[in-house]
N, C-alpha and C positions, 0 to 999 in steps of 0.2 A: 573519966572516960574509960569504959571497960575494954580491955585489950583481949585479943583472941589468940589462942594458941595455935601453933603452925599446923596441929591435927585440924582445927576448925577451919583453918583458910583452905587447907588442902580438900576439905569435904566440901565446902562451899563452891570452890572451882569445879569439882567434878559434878556438883548438881548442876551447875550452870551449862556445862558442855552436854550433859545428856539432854537438857531440855532442848538446846539447838538442834542437837541430831534428831529429836522427835519431831521438829517441825519440817525436816527434809523429806521430800518425797522420792522414792526411789522407783523408777521405771524400767522397763525392758529396753536395753539400747537399740534393739532392731526395729522396734515398734517406734521409738523415737526418730530413727533414722527415716522410717517410713513417713512420717509427717513431712518432711522436706522432699522425698520422692514423689508423693502422691500430690504435692503443693509445690509446683517449681516456680522459683523466684522470677519475676519480670521486671526488668529496667527499662523505661521508655524515655527518650528523650523528646521532650515539648518544645515547641517554638511561641509558647505563650504561657501567661501567667494569670491567676486572679487572687484578688484579696481574698475571696472565700474559701475556705477549705473544703474538700469533699467531704461528705458525711459518710460515704463507703468507698475506701481507696481500692481501685481495680489494679493498680500496678505502682512501682515506685518510679519517680522522676525526679530531676533536678530541680523542680519547681511545682507549687501546688497550682492545681487547676480543675476547677469544679464546672462540670458541664462541658458542651462543645463536641462538636463530631456528631455521627450518626451511630451512638451506641446500639441501637436496636440491631443494626446489621453487624455488630462484632467489630473488634479492631482488625486493620490490615494486617496479615501475616507479613509483609515487604513493605519497605520504606519506597519502592520503586513503582510505578505506573505498570499496568498490563503490558506484557510484551506484544509488538504488532505480530499479526499473524503472517507468517511468510507463505506466499501463494505464486505458483509457476504455472506456466503452460496454459492450459485452458481457463485456468482459474483467473488468471492475469488479464487474458482476452475479454472474458466475460465481464470481469470488474470494469474494464476500459469501457466496455459497450453499455454497461448499466449506467456509469458515470456519464455517457454522453446522452443517453436517453433521458436520465434526469436534468441535464443541462438545456436540452431541447424542449422538455416538458416547462420547464421553468420560464424558458423563454417565451413559449407560447402563452403561459399563463400572464405575463407581463404584458404582452401584446394585446390580449383580452383585456386587462385592467385599463390599459392607456385608452383604448378605443370605448370603454364604458365610461371613462372621464370625461372623454370628449364629447359624448353623446349627452351626458348630462348637464353640459355647459349651455346655457341658453344662447340661441344665435343672437349675432349683432343686430342691432336695429338701426339701418340706414337713415330712418326718418328722424332719429333725435337729433337736434343740431349740436348739442354740448355733448362732452364725453366726460362722466364723472371719474373719481378716482377708482371706484369700484368696478366700473367698466373697462377701465385701463389696465387695471390688474387682472381683470378676467380674460382680456385679449392677449395680455403678455403669456398669461398661463395657457392659453389655447395655443398660441404660436411655440411654446417650450414642448407642449404634448405632441403637435404635428411633426416637429422636429425630430424628437426621440423615436415617434412611430416610424417615421422614415428610415431612421438609422438601423432600427431593429428588423424591418422588413429588408433591408439591403442585406444585412447579415445573414438572415434566412435564405435569401435567394442565392447568396454565395454559396452558403453551406450546401444547398440543394445542387447545384451545380458542379459541385467536385465529385468525383468519381468515388465509388466506394472501393475501398482498398482492403485486403486481408492478407495477412503474413502466413506462409505456410512453413512449418517447422515440425520436428518430430513430436511436440504436442500438440499441435492445431492442424495435424493431418487428419480431417474427417473424411467419411465414406464419401461424401459427395465429390471430394477432390483426389480420392486416390487413384482411379483410373487415368483420368488426366494427368495427373504427376507423373504416374510411371511411364504413359507415352513419352512425356517431355523427358524425363530421365533417359530413356533408351535413346531417343532422338540425339539427344547432347552426348551422350556416351559414345554411339556410334559415329557420330560426327568427329569427335575428339579422337577417337582410335585411328578412324580412316586417315585423319588430318594431324598425326602426332606432332606436336609442336618441335621445332629444331631450329637452330642458328647456326651458320658456319659450318653446314654438314653434321653437326652433332645435336643428339636427341636432348631435349630439356626436360628434366625430371624435377618434381616438387609437388607442393600443395598449396592452396589458396583457399579462401571462402569469398564467396559473392554472394549477392542479393540481386536476382533477376526479375526484373518487374515485367510481367506478361499482360496484354491487355486481352480484353474479352475476345477479341477476334483472332487471338494466337499471336500477334506480333509483339516483339521485345521493344518495350519502350525505353529501359533504362537499365544498366548494369553498373552496380558499385561494388569494388572491392573492399571488404571491410577487414580482410587480414590477407596480406601480400604474401607471396610465395619468396620474397627476397629478390627475385629475379624479374626486373620490369619488361623483359620481352617475354616471359612466360606468362606474365599478367595479361599481356595484351594480346598473346596467341589465345588464352582462355577466353577472353572476352570476345573475340572474333568467332571461336567455336560456338559460343553460346548464342551469338546472333546469327550465324549461317544456319544452326539447327532449326530456327523458326522458319515459317510459322507452325505452331504446335496445335492448331485447329480452334474452333471456336468454342467457347464456354458453352455447356449444356444450359437448359431453362433453371435447373436446381441451384447451379453456380452462380448464374446472373441474378438471380434473388437475393444472394448473399454478397456478391462482390462483382464490380466491374473490372478489377485488376487484382491480380495476385502477386505477391512478392516471395519469389522463392528463395530461402536462406540455404545454400547448399555449398558443400566441400568439395573441391574439385581436387583429384589426386592423379597425377601422371606418373605412373608406375614403370619400375624398370621392365616390366613385360610389354612395354610400349602400347599400354592400353590406358583410358580414360575412365575413372571410377567416380561417381558423384555419391553423395550422401548428405539427406538433408541433417542440418545442424540447428542449434540454438542461436538466435540472433546475438 
């Protein structure tokens, strides 16, 4: 076996090192970093897996999953559902009215469907001595439809008999109610200032919030204290003042078209100047 001298071994090692170095590709460090900057890494948690691996992975996950979801629309940027839109004031009232209208339309549609089903049933034949199973089932269906029809009509009549109400607050004070509310406010404030509450010879001061329900003829139907002054005597005096300031006058035609009763949400403030100040407030 031929032996190599130390010089030959050193020369062979040098050649091998140079061959390895020649295969290494040197690149611009900044350009190399831009690859990661321009292509951000996405990691997604999935709640399912498939045995088939995706042909073109779009993200890194803890398990393989091919297909699934609506890829045409893209991935959601948040795992949470869309936030509910917050609405206040007129938007809330309009939403409530729209919802009520939809319920009424569905109720009327159901009523029409039941009537059509009843009309489609053949009338009973009193001349036929025996009743077949089919006829018995048909008559049972007729009885159930008539019962359901009567229940829906009863509910519609009850709903129509109820007076239409409308809250009057800072967000719902429309032009049609502006003049009427201003008259109501002045009447209550004048009555409260004229008959300023007192007990045991001492004036009572404080604030409270009430909902005053006014009928279309101007009468006060109900008063509800939603935030007490902390003094029951003052609360009762405030109720008495609101009632004694009525009647406030009949609703005009424009008001009657929208409501038969209004519910005024108002803040009553008995000041140190011995005057009553009222202010519309949110419910």
